C-alpha positions as CSV (number, residue, x, y, z in Angstrom):
1,M,147.7,157.9,4.9
2,H,145.4,158.9,8.1
3,D,141.9,160.8,6.0
4,A,140.5,163.9,8.9
5,T,138.1,164.1,6.0
6,L,136.7,161.6,7.2
7,E,136.4,161.7,10.9
8,F,134.0,164.7,10.6
9,S,131.8,162.8,8.6
10,T,130.5,160.9,11.5
11,Y,129.6,164.4,13.2
12,P,126.5,166.0,13.1
13,A,125.4,169.4,11.3
14,L,126.1,172.9,12.9
15,L,123.5,175.2,11.7
16,K,124.2,179.3,12.6
17,P,120.7,180.6,13.4
18,Q,121.6,182.7,10.1
19,D,121.1,179.1,8.8
20,I,117.7,178.2,10.2
21,A,116.0,181.4,9.5
22,K,117.1,180.7,6.0
23,R,115.0,177.5,6.3
24,L,112.0,177.9,8.3
25,N,111.8,180.9,5.7
26,V,111.1,183.5,9.1
27,S,113.0,186.2,9.6
28,R,116.4,186.2,11.8
29,A,115.3,188.1,14.8
30,M,112.5,185.0,15.1
31,A,115.2,182.3,13.8
32,Y,117.7,184.1,17.1
33,K,113.9,184.3,19.5
34,L,114.1,180.3,19.0
35,L,116.7,179.9,20.5
36,A,116.4,182.1,23.2
37,T,113.1,181.0,24.8
38,G,115.0,177.2,23.9
39,E,112.2,175.7,21.6
40,L,114.7,174.8,19.9
41,P,118.2,172.8,22.0
42,T,121.4,174.5,21.4
43,V,124.7,173.7,21.4
44,R,126.9,176.1,23.3
45,I,130.4,176.4,22.2
46,G,131.1,179.7,24.0
47,R,128.7,182.5,23.9
48,I,128.3,180.3,20.3
49,V,125.2,178.8,19.4
50,R,124.3,176.3,16.8
51,V,121.4,173.4,16.4
52,R,122.3,170.4,15.1
53,E,120.2,169.4,12.2
54,A,118.6,166.7,14.0
55,D,117.0,168.8,16.0
56,L,115.6,171.6,13.8
57,E,114.2,168.6,11.8
58,A,112.5,167.5,15.0
59,Y,111.2,170.5,15.2
60,I,109.9,171.1,12.4
61,Q,107.6,168.0,12.3
62,K,106.8,168.7,15.4
63,C,105.2,171.6,14.7
64,W,103.4,170.3,11.5
65,T,100.6,170.1,11.5
66,G,99.7,168.3,7.8
67,W,98.0,169.7,5.3
68,N,93.8,171.4,6.4
């Protein structure tokens, strides 16, 4: 029997701008700005904009300055 859920588990999670805002604890406008300026790489599907979870994690690591 073919299990479709196994196939989708190999794809990276794609996050909506609202998800980005929530995870970064910023406004939705700020999240959209990060996408529009290219600071966060995006996946575009027609008019839909998503961010791979790995790219968000890389962005967080890039911005990390440590505890000063």
